[in-house]
C-alpha positions in Angstrom: 3.3 -20.1 -29.0 0.4 -17.5 -29.3 1.6 -14.3 -29.4 0.0 -12.0 -26.2 -2.3 -9.4 -26.1 -0.8 -5.8 -24.7 -2.9 -3.7 -23.1 -1.2 -0.2 -22.3 -2.4 2.3 -20.0 -1.0 5.1 -19.4 -1.9 8.3 -17.8 -0.8 11.7 -17.8 0.9 13.5 -14.3 0.2 10.7 -12.2 2.6 10.8 -9.2 4.1 7.1 -8.5 3.3 8.2 -4.6 -0.2 8.6 -5.5 -0.4 5.0 -6.5 -0.9 3.0 -3.3 0.8 0.1 -4.2 4.1 2.3 -3.9 3.2 3.3 -0.3 3.4 6.8 1.0 1.8 9.4 2.9 -1.0 9.5 0.6 -2.0 5.7 0.3 -2.8 6.7 4.1 -6.0 8.2 3.0 -6.8 6.7 -0.2 -6.1 3.5 -2.5 -5.9 2.7 -6.0 -7.1 -1.2 -5.7 -7.3 -1.8 -9.5 -4.1 -0.1 -10.5 -2.5 -1.8 -7.5 -4.2 -5.2 -8.6 -1.5 -5.3 -12.0 1.4 -5.1 -10.1 0.2 -7.3 -7.2 -0.3 -10.0 -9.8 2.8 -9.1 -11.9 5.5 -6.6 -10.8 5.9 -3.0 -10.5 9.1 -0.9 -10.9 10.2 1.0 -7.7 13.1 3.4 -9.4 11.3 3.9 -12.8 11.8 7.4 -14.1 11.8 9.6 -17.4 14.0 11.4 -18.7 12.0 14.6 -19.7 9.2 15.3 -17.3 6.7 16.7 -19.9 4.1 15.5 -21.5 5.1 15.6 -24.9 8.4 14.9 -25.0 7.7 12.0 -22.6 5.5 10.5 -24.7 7.6 10.8 -27.8 10.3 9.0 -25.7 8.2 6.1 -24.4 7.0 5.3 -28.4 10.6 5.6 -30.1 12.6 4.2 -27.2 14.9 7.4 -27.7 16.0 10.3 -25.7 14.6 14.1 -26.8 17.7 15.0 -28.3 17.7 12.0 -31.0 13.8 11.8 -31.5 13.5 15.6 -32.1 10.8 16.1 -29.7 12.3 18.2 -26.8 9.5 20.4 -25.7 6.1 20.3 -25.6 6.0 22.6 -28.7 7.5 19.9 -30.7 6.0 17.4 -33.1 6.6 14.0 -33.5 8.3 13.3 -37.2 6.3 10.9 -39.6 9.7 9.3 -39.9 9.9 8.1 -36.5 9.5 4.6 -36.1 7.6 3.6 -33.2 6.8 0.6 -31.1 3.2 0.4 -32.0 4.3 0.6 -35.9 6.5 -2.5 -35.5 3.9 -4.7 -33.9 1.5 -3.3 -36.8 4.0 -5.2 -38.8 4.3 -8.0 -37.1 0.6 -8.7 -37.5 -1.3 -7.0 -34.2 -4.1 -5.0 -34.4 -2.9 -1.8 -33.4 -5.3 1.4 -31.6 -4.3 4.3 -29.7 -7.3 6.0 -27.9 -7.2 8.9 -25.8 -4.5 11.6 -25.0 -2.0 11.7 -28.2 -0.4 15.2 -27.5 2.4 14.9 -30.0 1.1 17.6 -32.6 1.0 14.9 -35.5 -1.5 12.3 -37.1 -0.8 8.8 -35.0 1.2 6.7 -37.2 1.6 2.8 -37.4 -1.9 2.4 -36.0 -4.9 0.6 -37.1 -7.3 2.7 -35.5 -7.1 5.7 -33.6 -9.2 8.1 -31.8 -7.6 10.8 -30.0 -8.0 13.8 -28.0 -8.3 17.2 -29.7 -8.7 20.7 -28.6 -6.8 22.6 -27.2 -3.5 21.5 -28.4 -4.3 18.0 -28.3 -4.5 18.1 -24.9 -8.3 17.9 -24.6 -11.2 19.0 -22.1 -12.1 17.0 -18.9 -16.4 17.5 -20.1 -17.5 17.4 -23.4 -14.3 16.6 -25.0 -13.2 16.7 -28.7 -11.7 13.5 -30.5 -9.9 13.4 -33.5 -10.3 10.0 -35.3 -8.6 8.8 -39.2 -11.8 10.9 -41.2 -10.9 13.9 -39.0 -9.5 17.1 -41.1 -6.1 16.7 -39.5 -4.8 19.4 -42.2 -6.8 21.9 -40.2 -6.2 20.7 -36.9 -2.3 20.6 -37.2 -2.1 24.4 -38.5 0.2 26.5 -36.3 -2.1 28.0 -33.9 -5.3 27.1 -35.2 -5.9 24.4 -33.2 -5.8 26.2 -30.3 -8.9 27.8 -31.0 -11.1 26.0 -33.6 -12.8 22.3 -33.4 -11.8 19.8 -36.1 -13.0 16.9 -34.7 -16.3 15.1 -32.9 -17.4 16.5 -29.5 -18.7 13.9 -27.1 -21.0 14.4 -24.1 -19.6 13.2 -20.9 -16.5 13.0 -18.4 -13.2 12.2 -20.5 -12.1 9.1 -18.6 -15.3 7.4 -19.1 -15.6 8.4 -22.3 -12.0 6.6 -23.1 -12.7 3.9 -21.3 -15.9 3.7 -23.3 -14.1 3.9 -26.6 -11.2 1.4 -25.4 -14.0 -1.4 -24.4 -16.0 -0.4 -27.9 -12.7 -1.1 -30.0 -12.5 -4.3 -28.0 -15.7 -5.8 -29.0 -15.2 -4.8 -32.7 -11.7 -5.6 -33.4 -10.2 -8.4 -35.6 -10.5 -11.4 -32.9 -7.8 -13.4 -35.4 -5.1 -11.4 -34.6 -3.4 -10.4 -31.7 -4.0 -6.8 -30.4 -2.0 -3.9 -28.8 -4.1 -1.1 -27.3 -2.7 2.0 -25.8 -5.4 3.5 -23.7 -4.4 7.1 -22.8 -6.1 9.1 -20.3 -6.1 13.1 -19.6 -6.5 12.6 -15.9 -5.1 13.6 -13.8 -3.2 16.5 -15.6 -4.0 20.1 -14.0 -6.7 21.7 -13.7 -7.8 18.7 -12.1 -11.4 18.2 -13.0 -13.1 15.4 -11.4 -16.3 14.0 -12.0 -19.2 15.0 -9.5 -20.0 11.7 -8.4 -16.5 11.6 -6.7 -17.0 15.4 -5.0 -17.5 14.0 -1.6 -14.3 11.8 -1.9 -12.3 13.1 1.0 -14.4 14.9 2.7 -13.8 15.8 6.2 -10.0 14.0 5.4 -7.0 16.2 6.1 -4.5 14.7 3.5 -0.7 14.2 5.2 1.7 17.3 4.2 5.1 16.4 2.7 7.8 17.2 4.5 9.2 19.3 2.0 6.4 21.2 2.1 8.0 24.3 4.4 11.4 24.0 2.8 13.0 27.5 2.5 15.3 26.5 -0.2 18.6 28.1 1.3 20.4 25.4 0.8 19.4 25.5 -3.2 21.9 27.1 -5.7 20.7 29.9 -7.9 19.9 27.9 -10.5 16.9 26.8 -8.9 15.8 29.0 -5.8 13.1 31.2 -6.5 11.8 29.4 -9.7 8.6 26.7 -10.1 4.9 26.9 -9.7 4.8 27.0 -6.0 1.6 26.2 -3.7 2.1 28.9 -1.6 2.6 32.6 -2.4 6.6 32.6 -2.7 6.3 32.8 -6.2 4.7 35.9 -7.3 4.6 34.7 -11.1 2.6 32.1 -10.5 1.2 29.9 -7.1 -1.5 27.5 -6.7 -3.1 29.9 -3.9 -3.9 32.4 -6.9 -4.9 30.3 -9.5 -7.2 28.2 -7.2 -8.6 31.5 -5.8 -9.9 32.3 -9.5 -13.7 32.8 -9.4 -13.9 30.5 -12.5 -11.7 27.8 -11.2 -13.0 25.0 -12.6 -13.5 22.6 -9.5 -14.9 26.1 -7.1 -12.4 28.5 -5.9 -10.1 28.3 -2.6 -11.8 30.4 -0.6 -9.2 32.2 1.6 -11.0 35.2 3.4 -9.8 35.8 6.7 -6.8 33.5 6.4 -3.0 34.4 7.0 -0.3 33.5 4.9 0.4 29.9 6.2 -3.2 29.2 6.7 -3.8 30.3 2.7 -1.0 27.9 1.7 -2.0 24.7 3.8 -5.5 25.2 2.3 -4.2 25.4 -1.1 -2.2 22.5 -0.4 -5.3 20.3 0.7 -7.6 21.3 -1.9 -4.6 20.6 -4.7 -4.7 16.9 -3.5 -8.3 16.4 -2.8 -8.8 17.7 -6.3 -6.1 15.8 -7.7 -6.8 12.4 -5.8 -10.4 12.5 -7.2 -9.1 12.6 -10.7 -6.8 9.6 -9.7 -10.2 8.0 -8.7 -11.9 8.0 -12.1 -8.5 6.4 -13.4 -8.5 3.6 -10.9 -12.1 3.1 -11.7 -12.0 3.0 -15.3 -8.7 0.6 -15.1 -11.1 -1.9 -13.2 -13.6 -1.6 -16.1 -11.0 -2.7 -18.5 -9.7 -5.6 -16.6 -13.3 -6.4 -15.9 -13.6 -6.1 -19.7 -10.8 -8.7 -20.7 -11.9 -11.2 -18.1 -15.6 -11.4 -19.7 -14.0 -12.6 -23.1 -11.7 -14.6 -21.1 -8.3 -13.2 -22.5 -7.2 -11.7 -19.4 -4.7 -14.3 -18.9 -3.8 -14.1 -22.7 -2.9 -10.1 -22.2 -0.3 -8.3 -21.0 -1.1 -5.4 -19.3 1.1 -2.2 -18.8 -0.3 1.0 -16.2 2.3 3.8 -16.2 2.3 7.9 -16.3 3.9 9.8 -18.8 6.0 11.4 -15.7 5.9 12.2 -11.8 3.9 14.7 -10.1 5.0 17.0 -7.6 2.3 17.2 -5.0 3.2 19.9 -2.6 6.9 18.3 -2.2 9.3 21.5 -1.9 6.2 23.4 -2.0 5.5 22.8 -5.6 3.3 22.0 -8.1 3.7 20.5 -11.7 6.6 18.0 -12.8 9.8 19.3 -14.9 12.2 19.3 -12.2 14.7 16.1 -11.5 13.3 15.9 -7.8 12.4 12.4 -7.4 8.6 13.0 -7.5 8.6 14.8 -10.8 10.9 12.4 -12.3 9.9 8.8 -10.9 7.2 7.5 -12.7 4.7 4.4 -11.8 5.1 1.2 -13.6 3.3 -1.9 -13.2 3.2 -5.0 -15.2 1.3 -8.2 -15.6 2.9 -10.8 -17.9 0.9 -14.1 -17.6 2.7 -17.4 -17.1 5.8 -15.4 -16.7 5.6 -12.6 -14.0 4.1 -13.8 -11.1 4.1 -13.2 -7.2 3.8 -9.3 -7.0 7.9 -8.9 -7.2 9.5 -4.9 -6.3 12.0 -4.3 -9.1 14.7 -2.2 -7.9 16.8 -1.4 -10.3 17.2 1.7 -12.2 15.1 2.0 -15.2 14.2 4.6 -17.6 11.1 5.5 -20.1 13.6 5.1 -23.0 13.4 1.4 -22.0 9.6 1.0 -22.3 9.7 0.1 -26.1 12.7 -2.3 -26.5 10.6 -3.9 -23.5 7.5 -4.2 -25.1 8.9 -5.5 -28.0 11.0 -7.8 -26.4 7.7 -9.5 -24.4 6.6 -9.9 -27.9 9.0 -11.5 -29.3 9.9 -8.6 -31.9 13.3 -7.6 -32.6 14.3 -4.4 -31.3 15.8 -1.8 -34.1 19.3 -0.7 -33.1 18.2 3.0 -33.4 16.5 2.7 -29.8 18.7 3.8 -27.1 16.8 1.9 -24.1 17.3 -1.5 -23.4 14.8 -4.4 -22.3 14.3 -4.9 -18.6 12.0 -8.0 -19.0 15.0 -10.1 -16.9 14.4 -7.6 -14.1 10.9 -8.6 -14.1 11.5 -12.5 -12.8 14.5 -11.2 -10.6 17.6 -11.4 -13.1 19.5 -8.4 -13.4 21.4 -8.5 -16.9 25.1 -8.2 -17.0 25.8 -4.6 -17.0 22.5 -2.9 -16.4 22.6 0.5 -16.3 23.5 2.1 -12.8 22.4 6.1 -13.5 19.8 7.7 -15.2 20.2 10.8 -17.4 17.8 13.6 -17.2 17.1 16.6 -19.3 14.6 19.3 -19.3 14.9 21.6 -22.2 11.8 24.0 -22.3 13.2 27.0 -20.2 10.9 29.1 -18.2 7.5 29.4 -20.3 4.6 29.6 -18.1 5.8 27.2 -16.1 8.7 29.0 -14.5 11.3 26.1 -14.5 14.7 26.6 -15.7 16.5 24.3 -18.5 18.7 21.7 -16.5 20.1 18.1 -17.1 21.5 15.7 -14.3 22.4 12.0 -13.5 20.6 10.1 -10.8 22.0 7.0 -9.6 21.1 4.6 -6.9 21.7 7.0 -3.9 23.2 10.0 -5.5 21.7 12.8 -7.6 23.7 15.5 -9.6 21.9 18.1 -11.3 23.3 21.6 -13.3 21.0 24.1 -13.9 22.5 25.6 -16.9 19.3 28.3 -17.3 19.8 28.6 -21.2 16.6 28.5 -23.9 19.6 27.1 -26.9 17.3 26.6 -29.6 14.6 24.8 -27.9 10.9 25.4 -28.9 9.4 27.9 -26.8 11.6 28.6 -24.4 11.8 32.2 -22.9 15.2 34.1 -24.1 16.3 35.3 -21.0 19.0 33.1 -19.3 18.7 32.5 -15.5 21.5 31.9 -13.3 23.6 28.5 -13.3 24.5 26.1 -10.7 25.2 22.9 -9.4 23.2 20.6 -7.0 24.0 17.7 -5.4 22.3 15.3 -3.3 22.4 12.5 -1.2 19.5 10.3 -1.9 20.2 7.8 1.0 20.9 10.3 4.0 18.1 13.3 2.4 15.7 11.4 0.7 13.5 14.2 0.3 16.1 16.1 -1.7 16.6 19.2 0.7 20.1 19.5 1.6 22.2 20.5 -1.6 25.5 19.1 -0.4 27.2 20.5 -3.7 31.0 22.0 -2.6 30.7 20.5 0.8 34.1 19.3 1.2 33.4 15.6 2.3 31.8 14.9 -0.8 34.4 16.5 -2.9 35.1 12.7 -4.5 31.7 12.1 -4.9 31.1 15.3 -6.7 34.0 14.9 -8.9 32.8 11.1 -9.9 29.4 11.8 -10.5 30.3 14.7 -12.8 32.6 12.0 -14.9 29.7 9.9 -14.8 27.4 12.6 -16.1 29.7 14.0 -19.1 30.6 10.4 -19.9 26.8 9.2 -20.5 26.2 12.7 -22.5 28.9 11.4 -24.8 27.8 8.3 -25.2 24.2 8.9 -26.2 25.0 11.8 -28.3 23.8 14.6 -26.0 27.4 15.9 -25.8 26.3 19.6 -26.3 28.8 20.2 -29.1 26.7 22.7 -31.0 26.4 24.8 -28.4 29.5 26.8 -27.5 28.9 27.6 -23.9 27.9 24.5 -22.7 30.1 22.8 -24.6 32.8 24.0 -22.6 31.8 23.2 -19.2 33.0 19.7 -19.2 36.7 21.1 -20.0 36.0 23.9 -17.4 35.4 21.4 -14.5 38.7 19.4 -16.1 37.1 15.9 -16.9 36.7 16.0 -20.4 
């Protein structure tokens, strides 16, 4: 059988509930028809979660099929080691023509690609307008020097809007590739990462529309543990250290300042929420249009039915839920990722997959679909059978999560936890440990437990309630079991290693 091509499209911070196929308050006001079409013609994962909701670590996990502690990329400040074995490298060895275009953000020169052209300044994050790109001929030695890449250009500036440029470059590569080989193309977008700069052609999208507010926007957090209450980037001015009202009120804010004159505190919050969501969704509209362009390009060549297409994001995004912006948290909107896939001839009819899947499973699945052996060091498992409605024996019943980058500019304490089909347990340990870039001061520790069936918006922490005592014990056993199984047992961190013993569950 002729090997199938693979087009892997990944955005940055695109929440699942901002993809209309998933259904949410947001789909009431804006649809994403091109992205939706991938799932409608194939399958989408309803409960797909990342294991560390921040850009660089999640990207490393997707590429390597390993948890952050195993691949060495725990925070935004870590680099993907040159020795890391990635799924694109294995595709290349299997005879595929491989390329990555767009956001890389792994503080390293891409390895295992026949071609790459990735965003540079600042910090491999790139700009929305007139971004710089680094290809095989760029000064990578200079670009990767500590501190230098923040302030100096080493690549080539390309005029235009970043989402359009990435799509243009991807289409050009498809035009010029070696057509005697199957291809793997990673098309990685910057959008809709903050500060949500949209193209002017979308400037009037959603004018006159009121975006529905999430139920948890006004959560008072009185039921939270000390480990999480009072932290995180808020929409309102609740967090005086960083909040969206103040950020978006800057005179130099890229999409224009939030106008708050004459508004009281609640009105300022509501105005900030509306501006945040509209800016964000305008960048998403650009993404959806670019996906449509890529699909049209495949159809023009007649290879649409010879190509596996994936659309995903590196993590989710809090869009006002819990009065938060940003990701990082173990809360659903942050850790839950969109994942839509079209596998011609194998997956048809628009199947919704309910089983738990994580980004550790992406690499094994893509390798499996291409008929390439999955190396033993990968910690994930192929979910290919799930796409056809078959649940493999012993399929995972929990997702392990760990956020390492304690506090920093986004004010989120370090924590780890476990999500099952209907429960979530989290421990805010509030310590920097040896995580690169983490701030040194500890924050209060605390446990939280959520009943996702009764409380899908995670507004009621039931940790310590007598009626949940057995659930609490069982969830802790499962949490520490999976930590041991994947090698993240904290043996090197004295104060954390003792927690399981303290709880009487080691």
